[in-house]
C-alpha positions in Angstrom: -15.1 -14.5 88.6 -12.2 -16.4 87.3 -11.8 -14.2 84.1 -8.2 -14.1 83.1 -8.5 -10.6 81.9 -10.9 -7.6 81.4 -12.4 -8.5 78.1 -11.5 -6.6 75.0 -11.3 -6.8 71.3 -7.5 -7.5 71.7 -6.7 -11.0 71.2 -4.6 -11.3 74.4 -7.6 -10.1 76.5 -5.8 -7.0 78.0 -8.0 -4.1 79.1 -9.4 -1.7 76.5 -7.1 1.1 75.8 -9.7 3.7 75.9 -11.2 2.6 79.2 -14.0 4.7 81.0 -16.1 4.2 83.9 -19.1 2.1 83.4 -22.1 2.4 85.8 -24.8 0.1 87.1 -27.9 -0.1 85.0 -31.3 1.5 86.2 -32.6 -1.7 87.6 -29.7 -2.2 90.1 -30.0 -0.6 93.6 -27.1 1.6 94.3 -25.0 1.4 97.5 -24.0 5.1 98.2 -21.9 4.6 101.3 -19.8 1.9 102.9 -21.5 1.1 106.1 -19.7 -0.6 109.0 -21.3 -3.9 108.5 -20.3 -4.1 104.8 -16.8 -2.8 105.7 -16.3 -5.8 108.2 -17.8 -8.1 105.5 -15.2 -6.9 102.9 -12.3 -7.0 105.4 -13.3 -10.6 106.5 -13.4 -11.6 102.7 -9.8 -10.4 102.3 -8.5 -12.3 105.3 -10.5 -15.5 104.4 -8.8 -15.4 101.0 -5.3 -14.4 102.0 -4.8 -14.3 105.8 -3.2 -16.7 108.1 -5.4 -18.9 110.2 -5.1 -16.8 113.3 -6.1 -13.8 111.2 -8.9 -15.6 109.7 -10.1 -16.6 113.1 -9.8 -13.1 114.5 -11.7 -11.7 111.5 -14.6 -14.1 112.0 -14.7 -13.5 115.7 -14.8 -9.6 115.1 -17.6 -9.9 112.6 -19.7 -12.1 114.7 -22.8 -10.2 116.0 -22.0 -7.1 113.8 -22.4 -8.8 110.4 -25.6 -10.6 109.7 -25.2 -14.3 109.7 -26.8 -14.9 106.4 -24.3 -12.6 104.7 -21.4 -14.4 106.4 -22.8 -17.8 105.3 -22.8 -16.6 101.8 -19.2 -15.1 102.0 -18.0 -18.5 103.3 -19.6 -20.2 100.3 -18.2 -17.9 97.6 -14.7 -18.0 99.2 -14.2 -21.4 97.5 -14.4 -19.7 94.1 -11.5 -17.2 94.8 -9.4 -19.0 97.4 -10.2 -22.8 97.1 -11.9 -25.4 99.1 -9.2 -25.7 101.8 -9.7 -22.0 102.9 -13.4 -22.2 102.6 -13.6 -25.4 104.7 -11.3 -24.0 107.3 -13.4 -20.9 107.4 -16.6 -22.7 107.7 -15.3 -24.8 110.6 -14.2 -21.8 112.4 -17.6 -19.9 111.9 -19.6 -22.9 113.2 -17.5 -22.8 116.2 -17.4 -19.2 116.9 -21.1 -18.5 116.0 -22.6 -21.7 117.4 -25.0 -21.6 114.5 -25.8 -24.9 112.8 -25.6 -25.5 109.1 -28.9 -25.2 107.3 -30.9 -28.4 107.0 -30.9 -28.1 103.2 -29.9 -25.6 100.4 -30.5 -25.1 96.8 -26.7 -25.4 96.2 -26.9 -29.0 97.4 -29.1 -29.8 94.5 -27.9 -30.1 90.9 -30.0 -27.9 88.7 -27.8 -27.1 85.8 -30.6 -25.4 83.7 -31.5 -23.0 86.6 -27.9 -22.3 87.4 -27.1 -21.5 83.7 -30.0 -19.2 83.5 -29.1 -17.4 86.6 -25.3 -17.5 85.9 -25.8 -15.8 82.5 -28.0 -12.9 84.0 -25.6 -12.4 87.0 -22.4 -12.6 84.8 -23.9 -10.2 82.3 -24.6 -7.8 85.1 -21.1 -8.0 86.6 -19.4 -7.5 83.2 -21.8 -5.1 81.4 -20.6 -4.2 78.0 -17.6 -6.5 78.3 -19.9 -9.7 78.8 -20.0 -11.0 75.1 -16.4 -10.7 74.6 -15.7 -12.3 78.0 -17.6 -15.4 76.9 -15.6 -15.5 73.7 -12.2 -15.1 75.5 -13.0 -17.9 78.2 -14.2 -20.3 75.5 -11.1 -19.7 73.7 -9.0 -20.8 76.7 -11.4 -23.9 77.3 -15.1 -24.5 76.8 -15.3 -26.2 80.1 -14.0 -23.2 81.8 -16.6 -21.1 80.1 -19.5 -23.5 81.3 -18.0 -23.6 84.9 -17.6 -19.8 85.1 -21.3 -19.4 84.3 -23.0 -22.5 85.9 -20.8 -22.9 88.9 -19.4 -19.4 89.5 -22.2 -17.0 88.6 -25.2 -19.5 88.7 -24.6 -21.9 91.6 -22.7 -19.4 93.9 -22.6 -15.8 93.0 -26.3 -15.6 91.8 -27.6 -16.8 95.2 -30.1 -14.2 96.6 -29.2 -14.0 100.5 -26.3 -11.5 99.6 -26.8 -8.7 97.1 -24.3 -8.7 94.1 -22.8 -5.3 94.9 -21.7 -6.5 98.3 -20.5 -9.9 96.6 -18.5 -7.9 94.2 -16.8 -5.8 96.9 -15.8 -9.0 98.6 -14.4 -10.4 95.3 -12.4 -7.1 95.0 -10.9 -7.7 98.5 -10.1 -11.3 97.7 -8.4 -10.6 94.5 -6.4 -7.7 95.9 -5.1 -9.7 98.9 -4.3 -12.6 96.5 -2.4 -10.1 94.1 -4.8 -11.1 91.2 -4.5 -7.9 89.3 -6.3 -8.8 86.2 -9.3 -10.3 88.1 -9.1 -7.3 90.4 -9.5 -5.1 87.3 -12.5 -7.0 86.1 -14.3 -7.0 89.5 -13.6 -3.2 90.2 -15.8 -2.8 87.1 -18.1 -5.4 88.3 -18.7 -3.7 91.7 -19.8 -0.5 89.7 -22.0 -2.6 87.4 -23.7 -4.3 90.4 -24.5 -1.1 92.2 -21.6 0.0 94.4 -21.1 3.7 94.0 -17.3 4.7 93.1 -17.0 6.2 96.6 -18.0 2.8 98.2 -15.4 1.0 96.0 -12.7 3.6 97.0 -13.8 3.1 100.8 -13.6 -0.7 100.3 -10.1 -0.7 99.0 -9.3 1.7 101.9 -10.7 -0.8 104.5 -8.1 -3.4 103.4 -5.2 -1.2 102.7 -3.3 -2.2 105.9 -3.5 -5.8 104.7 -1.5 -5.0 101.5 2.2 -4.1 101.1 3.0 -0.6 100.0 3.7 -1.6 96.2 0.4 -3.5 96.0 -1.6 -0.6 97.4 0.0 1.9 95.1 -0.6 -0.4 92.1 -4.2 -1.0 93.0 -4.8 2.8 93.5 -3.6 3.3 89.8 -5.7 0.4 88.6 -8.8 1.9 90.3 -8.0 5.5 88.9 -7.8 3.9 85.5 -11.2 2.1 85.8 -12.7 5.6 86.9 -11.1 7.2 83.8 -8.7 9.4 85.7 
């Protein structure tokens, strides 16, 4: 999350010129098909990040009872990384009303365990970025060392490394959030990230298709080209 570009050896951080598809390592479970529950989660992620309040409310209502509650709770939490606190707070308020579910009594995210978050964040970020990880860290530190620390500790450690939603589905949701927000560089990174985290190429294709009607024609065409580039086509 938050990376300004796909890391590369180029100083400006543009994507590698000879880009080829990179796959999950053997330790990651592969999602082979986009099931209905995941598709709803991905669509909700897009609307939480870029939809109007009525659209957000409708998405949460449609997902209730079809998307498991713990996945939705995790999506609400990670929304603040990609769409800011106002949207995350509004979505959480609507979710409490629609679902009738109370907030958990406690949560490890309410504690401040910097060392544990750093360890988990480095591992999670390394999974998402794969062979680009080392260069990513250099690029972000060159922007500002605080951004590098926040990316690892807060982004990947405190939030995206949480265990109740698997990393592949998190990355598919990040893809949706970046697409609707027109954040092409981050979208590029997280298309790779979804593959690294265990989403099969067909699943990423289906996830993009599931939000195509939320995008304008030019954006949809551009993202199709970007995804083809990631696949080495």
